[in-house]
N, C-alpha and C positions, 0 to 999 in steps of 0.2 A: 503494500499500500505506498502512495504517496505519500509523505509527512510534509505538514508545509508550515513556514515559522510565523510567526502572533501579525506583526504588522510589515513585514519586508516584502511576502508576496501573496497574493489572493488567491482565489480558485481559476482566476482566469489571466493571472499577471505573471508573463512568462520574464520575472526580472529576477535579481540576485538575491542569494540566500538563504535559500531553497538547500535542508538536507540533502536533500536526494535529486538528482537533475539528472536524465538521460539514464539511468540504471548505476549513477556513480556517486560515492559521498562527495560531496563539497562545503570543504569546511574553512572557516575566513581566516583561521593561526594554524604552525604549526604544533600548538598545544591542544587547540580543538581538534588536532586530527589524532593526537594520543588520546584524547577522553573519549572520543565517539569510540575509537575501537577498543575501546579498555570495558565503556560503561554503555556503551548504544545511544545514540540521539535522544531518545525518548526519555532518558534517565532522571525523572523529577525529583527534588528536592521535598522533604518531609518536617510541615511544619507543623503537626498535630497536637504535640505535648505543648508547645510554647503557648499553641494559641489555647490552649484547656487552663494553662497557668495564669495569662492573662485575663482572661475572662472572669474565673475567681478575684483578681486583684483587682481588675477593674468594677466586679459587683460591688466588692467592699468600699471602695473608692465611692462609687455612684451612690449608694446610701449608708455614706456614713459608719464603715465597719458592720453594715446589715440592721443596723438599727433602727435606719431612717429611710425604708421604702414609699409609704405614702406622707409624701409630704406637700403641703398648698405651698409650692414656689410660685414667685413673684409673677401675677395675671398668667397661671398657668391656667387659671378655669376658663379662662375666654375661650380656650380651645372647647371644652365643655359645653358653653353655652354657645359656640356658633355650631357644635354639634347639632343642640338641642334646636335652634331655630332651624339648620337646613329638614331637620326632620320635619318641622313646619310648614317648610315652604319658602321660606326666605332668606336672605343673607345678611339681615340682623345682627347684634350682639345687644347683651345686655350690658348697661354702661356701667353697674357695679364689678362684673368680670374684666372690662375691658380698660375701664380706669385712664390714666392718663396716656395709653396710646390710641385713644380714640378717635375716630374721623367724624363727623358730621356731617350728612349729605340730606339735604332737604329735612331736616330736622331730626334725620333718623343715623342710630349709633351701628358706625360699621368696622371692622378691622381688617387690617393691608396684609397681617400674615398670609403662608399660605396656608390653605385648607388640610394638606394631609394630616398632620397633627389632629384637627377634629375629627376627621372622618372616623381615626383609629377609636377615637374616643367611643363613638357611638356602640361597638360589640363589647368595648370593654365596659364601660357601664349597664348594659343590661346585662353582663354578666355578673357583676360584681359593684351594685351600687354604689356602697360604701365608701367605693375609692373614689367618688365624683368628684373634680377638682384637683385629684391627690394624683393624677396619674404619669408626672413629670418623667420622675424618674424611673420608672418603670418601662415609660415610652422613651427617653434618652438611652437606658442601656442597654434594649433592643436593636436599637439605631446604631449606636458604639459596636457591639457584637456583628451589625452587618456589615459595617463596616472596616472593621478589624478583617473578617471571614473574605470579604472582597478585596482589599489590598492582598492578604496573603494567597490567595487566587491569581492578582496580576503576580507577584512574589514567582510563583512557580511557573508563570506561563512564559515570563519571561528568562528566567535562570533555567526550561527544560533545556533549553539547546545551547547554553553556554559555554565558553571555552575553560572553563574552571571544570574541576574535581566533583565528583559528586559531593567530597568532605567541604570542600570549599565551596558550594551551592548551598547547604544544608547551615553553614555559617553564615555566609552573605544573605542570606533569605532568613537566616529567624532574627538577623540583627537587624535588617531592618524593620522586621514586622516590630520588633520589640519600639526602634525608634519609631513606629506608625503610633504606636499606642501611648508614647509614655514621651514622646518626642516632636510632636507635632501638635494643631491645638485642639485636639482632639479630649485632653488631659482637661484642659481649660471646660469646655463642650460639657463635658459628663460629671465636673464639679460645679457648674450653675446653671442649672437647667430649667430656667427660667423663660418666659415667650422667648424671647429671641434668639436663645439658644435651640432651644429644641426643634425649630424648624430649620437651624442650620445644620442640624448634626443629622437631622432624617436628608435635609439637601446632601450633603457630604456621602453619607452612606449608598444611597439609592444612584449618585453618580457614578463611585467605586464600583459600584456593582454593575451597570449599564458598560462602565470603560471593559471590565472583565468579561460581559457577554459579548460586546461589539468585538473584542482580539480573540476571542474561543472560536465565535462563529466563523474566523478565516483562518481556521486550522482543522474544522471535521466539516462532512458531509450530510449529504441525506435528510435522514430523522435526524439526527443531531444536529444542525445546520439550522433546521427547524426548530428546533425547540430554544437554541441558541437566541436565534434570532426573536423569539417569542418572550425571550429571558430581557433581552437588551430593553427590550419596547415595555416590559412591562417598567421596567427597573429605569426607564430614561422618563416614563409617566409620572411616577413618584418623584424623580427629580423635581423636574416640573412643577408638580402641585404642591412641594413641601416648600422652593425655592426656586422661583424662575431662573436667575444667575447660574442654578447648577442645571436646569433643564434645557436651556435654550440652546448651547451647544451642541445636544446630542440628536437637534434635528438637523441639523446640516451632516454628521455623522452618519446618521439613520437614510439621509438622500445619500451619502457617499457609500454609505451597504448595499442599498437598493438599485446603484449604479454597476454594480457586480457583481449580482445572485448569479449562479450556473442556470442554463438553461431549462436543466432538471428540477420540476417540480417552483418553476420560478412564481408563479402566479398563488401558490397554496403560501409560499416564503415571504411575497412581498406584503399579504396579506395581510399574516401573524405581525409582520414588521413596522406594519402603516397604523392597522386599527388602535391599537391600546394607546401607540402614543398618539393618533391624530385625535381620538376621541377626548383623552388629556388636555391638549392643545385647544381642542373646539371648547372644553367645559371651561378653563381656565379664561379666554376669551368672555365666555358668557359672564362669567362671575365676576369679570372686572368690570365687565359695561352694567352690570346688577348692581356691583357695589359701587362704581362712582360716576356711571354715565361716560367711561372712558375704553377703548379696547386695547389700550397699551398699558393697563394697570394701574398702581398707585396715582392719587390725585392729589400731590401735598396742600392745594388751598385748602384743604378741608381738614388739615392736622389740628387737632386743637393745643399742639405746642407751637408758642407763637414766636420764638426764636427759629424753630427749623421752619415752620410755616413763611416768614416773611423769608429768610436767607434762599431757600429755592423755588419760591416765586420771585427773587430778586436775581438768581442770579445761576437758579438753576440746579437739579440736584445730580447732573453728570456736565462735566467739562474737562474736556483733554489738558486743558491749564494747569489741572491739578496731578497729574502722572509724575512729573518729574520728584514733587515736592512728595508725594503719597511714596514715593519709592522708595524714597531718601529715609523716609520714617520706618518704614515696615524692612529697610533692610540698613540701619545706619548700623553703625561698628558699638556705640555706645553700650558698653557693659553694663548691667544689674549694679545696685548698690549692694555695698556689703554691710550685714549687721556681726554682732556676736552671738545674740540668742536666736535659736532656731526659728526659720527654717531656713536663717543665714543670707537669704539673697532679698532685697527688697524691691519691692515691684510694683509702683505708682504710677499715676497720670505723669505725666512733663508737659510744660509749655509748648505749643509749638501754635501762635497766633497769626492767623493769613486770614483777616475779615474780610475779604472779597474772596476765596478760595473756601473756605473752613468754616462750618456753621458754629463750632464748638472752638474756645479759646485752648483746650489742650486737649493733648492726645490721650487715648485710652492703648493704646499699642504698648504696652510695659514690656515686652522681651520682640527685641527682633528678630527674624527669621534667620539672620545669620548664628545668633547662639541658640535660639530655640530648635530650629531644624538643619542645622551646620552641614548635618552629613545630607540630607536630602537637597540642598542648595546646590551643594557638591556633585553631587550627583547627575541633577540637573543640568546643572552647566555643561559637564561631559557626555550628558543627550543631547542636548542644543549644539553639541560639537559633531556629534555625531549624523543630527539631523540637516547638516549642513554640507555632507558629503556628496560631491558631486555622484548623480548616479544610484546613490545607495537607497533610496526610500521612493515607495511608490503614491500614487496617487490619494490613497487612504491614509496613511502617516505623515503626509503634507497639509492634506484638508483636516485632519483631526487635530493637528498641533495648530493651524488655524483658528480651527473654532473653544479651543480652549484657552488659546491663547486672547483671544475676546473676549472671555468671560474675565482673564488675568487684569486685562487692560479695563474692563468694563469698574472691576472693586476699584482702580488705580484713580479712575477717575471720578470718585463718589465723594461728597460732600460732607463727611463724618469721617475722623478715622478709627477702629478699634480692632483690639485684637481679634476677637471673633467675627470680622470682617476678614481677617489672614486667612481663614480658611476657605474661603472663595479662590484663594492663587496655588491653593495645592493642588487641583486637576491638573493643570496645567504641570507641575511640579513631577507630579508623579507617573505623568505619559513621556517627562522627559528622562525619570528615574528606570523606568520601562525598558526604553528605547537605549539607555547606557547600558543596562545591566544583559537585555539581549542583543547585544550589537557592540558592547565595548571591546573585545577582543585580547589582545594583548596587553593594553590600557586596564581593564577592567582588571584583569591578571595581576599587575604589577600595583594597582592601586587600592586591594581589597582591605587590606590591613588598616590602611587611609580609613576606608572607608567605615570600617567598623570600629575604628577608634574614635571618627567623628558622631557616629552614633550614641556612642558612650557618651561624651563630652554632653552633646546632646539633652540626652535623657536624665542627666545629673542637673543643668543649669535647667532647662524647662520645669522639672517639676518642684525643683525648690522654688524658682519663681513664681509660678501658678499657683502654689499653696501658699505664697505671700500674698499674692493679690488678693486669694480668696478669703483669705483672714482679716487682711490689712484694708483692701480699698473697694473689694468690689460690692458696691450697693445693692445687691441685688441677690444674695447669698443669706438664705434665715438664721436668725439668729441663734434657731440651738444648733445648726451646722457648725456656724464660726466657733458657738463653746465650744464642741465636741473634737474640734480639730485643733483649739487653745490647751484642753484638755490633753489631747495627745501630746501636743509639742513642749509640754510643763509648761505652759504659761497660764500660769494663775491669774493675773489680770490683763489687761490689753488694753488701750485706746486708741481706736482709728483715726489713722491720718487721716487728714483732708488733701 
């Protein structure tokens, strides 16, 4: 059977980087030749033990030691209210549930957050009514596990045909999975599952799952291809309905997949690819119009927050002029402050006052990606280098890069700076990471120890800085959670800094 690699060739692309071609093995480096001869081209790394350990760790982290499962997070009940109104046949939300994030349209209260968490509340509240308004941590943990497993699937796909030995693939893959769990915004999102972060973590989870199925669809045929396309479409739909910035890139990626479908079962494959994502897109357009009378989504003219309302009306929520300033903030070199007591790093807001660019005079980017995810930034840079190689990648690889880069640029042009918004930068970085792991050749062989070392560095810095942010500066963490963290760290009393 003819094996095909991930993004480098498709069912119809006669391009390079296929492990078998015209009946003979093709390897990118001498090291790859030796590896393929010894272990076979399809030898995949094993991640299950690490996934199990990380899942248990993240459960205790999300639920504060397992004691705080059903907790009323800040405005988390808005999703329950939205779910109830959906069942009543309208798109309103209760004023008490949405509070200071309300949008008033013709005297009716609306919310601008994606509807997926609200849909999830419908069966949850039916099965266990006592959990009403307290599902945020259960919901967020489920999203976190989906994101973690999807990322592991991407690592398996990328490393399956790597030039590394099987042992090295296991080390690199498991290190990257640990880095994703503890050296990325996932830790922040699970530590604070208010209304803001719950939608973002679901958007990230479905985005990575969709990317996994997209790459898998380029490896398989017949019924397996149909299942992969269906998985992609469903996950892309979930991303779109969770947070639109995560979902839009996959509309272009779906088009790329449709253009390269094989002739066999083309109609059925096209239907499973188009129908779920198309239905989600139509629903999103309808919901936007029903909420705000606009097909393009949120309208800040209705926002009850006067600062953001006035700023967005005057300067617009998106502007390309903000990109260099946002890039400088998200990727700055400044190291977090150091303190003597646990958690030893100080994470807080910092002044970033550009009145015509950002609505707030300070930034909530408490730690640069160069410190929190240095391993991923390094791998992404190497992946971008691979993408610029002449004739190395086909239409799908280049198109997917452009689609995810558009999301990257979009969040850099937004009028608010916050650590949670940095999550929108990661699908592009992760795709470039996959490119590097799958095609790095001798460069990956030589830099694997550096990559693992950067993972360790990022895990330590990001973990300590995130805990500092949660107990010190984050205003949306419930008081009982902050108290539990202080007790764990041995801090008998704590005054929150402003």
